[in-house]
C-alpha angles and dihedrals in degrees: 000000000000131000125222129175119247135180093280129066095266130023126174127193111204120178091342091303109119119212118190117219110193121194095254090048095052091046093051092042093052090049096049093041088066100030103055098046090045092052090051091049092053090059091061119098092238091066102042133042099220100016129260130237115236091251093054091043091050091049092049094046092047092049090051100045091043087049090231103129099209110141138195087188135043101254092200095059105022099051127068122223088270090051092050091049089051089051090052090051092051092048090050098051091040092053093051088068134245096270092051091045092048093051092046091051092050091050090048090052090050095249121145129214125227119234091257092050091049089051091053091048091050090049091052089051091049097245135129118266093242092063116107106247098211091049090046092055091046089051092051092050092044092050092049093049094047092049091049092047092053090048091049092051093051094045091049089067087066103036104036093064090045101041106021130257102290098037093040093053091046092050090047092051093045095050093042091055091043092050100045091048091047090237100136098209114146131187090214115090092226094043103230101331089116090059098045092125099035109110094191094057096035098049096039093053091041093054090047097054094037089052092047089046093055091062135230092270093059094045092052092047092050092049093048103038112018091092089056093059139272092277092064094059121101116262091246090053092049090052092049097047092048103038098038096061090042092055091046092051095046092046092049093050094047093048092047094050097041096046099033094105098032106117091202095057123015107355096083094048127094119256093261093045090051090059092044091052093045092050093045095050091046091052095039094050089067091079102296095105102204120127130199094184132046105271093191088074099049118131116250094252091051090048089055092051089051090051091052092049091049091051092051092050127167135310130302116265088020133118090256132085138208128098086306130246094254092050093054092042093052092047091049091048091050090051091050089048091054093048090052090047093237124153100220135043107236129185127171090352092304127113116230112217119241092239088064091047091049091048091052092051091046091053090053094047095045091045091050090052093050092047092049092052092046094048092047090050093050092048087058095049103034133059097226140117122263093249093057093044091050093047094049096045094048090046090054095043093047089045090236103132099209113136135200089203101276100102094067089054099047120134120233091262090046091054091053090050091052091047090056091047092051092049093049091046092054101042091041132254093252091056088059091045091051091051093051099039098039093207119219128195116244130195093197116110118190126204115277121248137175130255123196110237137169 
């Protein structure tokens, strides 16, 4: 067997028969290669207490590998120990990211990557071309496991005394993996409502999914260069460390003010617990998917704030989803540049290239189109209000996992629609667009003309 580079990300020549593996194809293949067998396994009696239909099993497996957390079943009561371990496995490989997973699968199957293919993989992971890919992947996996181990140890101090040694450690491990990978699955029927005022649980899980949501690239850059000053950090890192806390703070304040007098959410809590709940929901809305208050009773303004936070999401190359913090930031900076009639988008004394600006705008437009189609489809199949449909679809697309109560009542067709939305949200809307459009480079340049806009 020999390996030759082709136009796509991966290409393998076996017995003189070339098979082209484009980047979208390898991403979708790696996703489905795990998803479909896992869905079949979940239908078996050994993995579920009362048995799951294939549709429910497919929904659950998709929600886990896409690290969404939406559920049509109560994972804590419907799944056996084997089923919960399988769910942990799916959350883990889903959180590592499709490019990492794709590369790992190719290594497992004994396939090698050309230098060009390795360069593309490093670019997708946000690393320099001189970095060794195999060491990079090992570092990502090692970092994830260490973070989850620390989270499990801290959480065990709360749950081992309450649940016993074996069950307490298992619950700690499950929720640590779920949090770091921004999955949002919980073994408690009410998610984390029972721990709304518990600082140990709230802050541990928050730091796990915030850390996972920053992304491996940002963590590495902070470790290597933070001691040398803020100016030495990469532009992407600067955006993340400035915008992420700002979003958390704004979200916390909005949630606190809007829900302060709501008897079904914050009104009955103490002053400290109110702030804990507001902070946790602000942080969790950005793709983590846990809830410490009943979201079905949120006021309409608070629901809108949650939707905005879900759309923004976490960082690129992270375990989180959404449109991404950097995408929204670049689009906002480009808009501000236009309003000021400047020629170049500049942030932190660095110019952002127009291809990046165009890509950010394309992500927003394509995502908006997908969300519109999905919401329209669900409004045809489900008997639910527009606010719930919008909340649920955006939660699925942004791989958040928060629910306003609609997911548990979905029809069979509605579940399939949500499965598709979760898959697209995880692999990325542009990946789907590339697969459908099959873009080709062109050297032809036509004369410029004007179009009336605005």
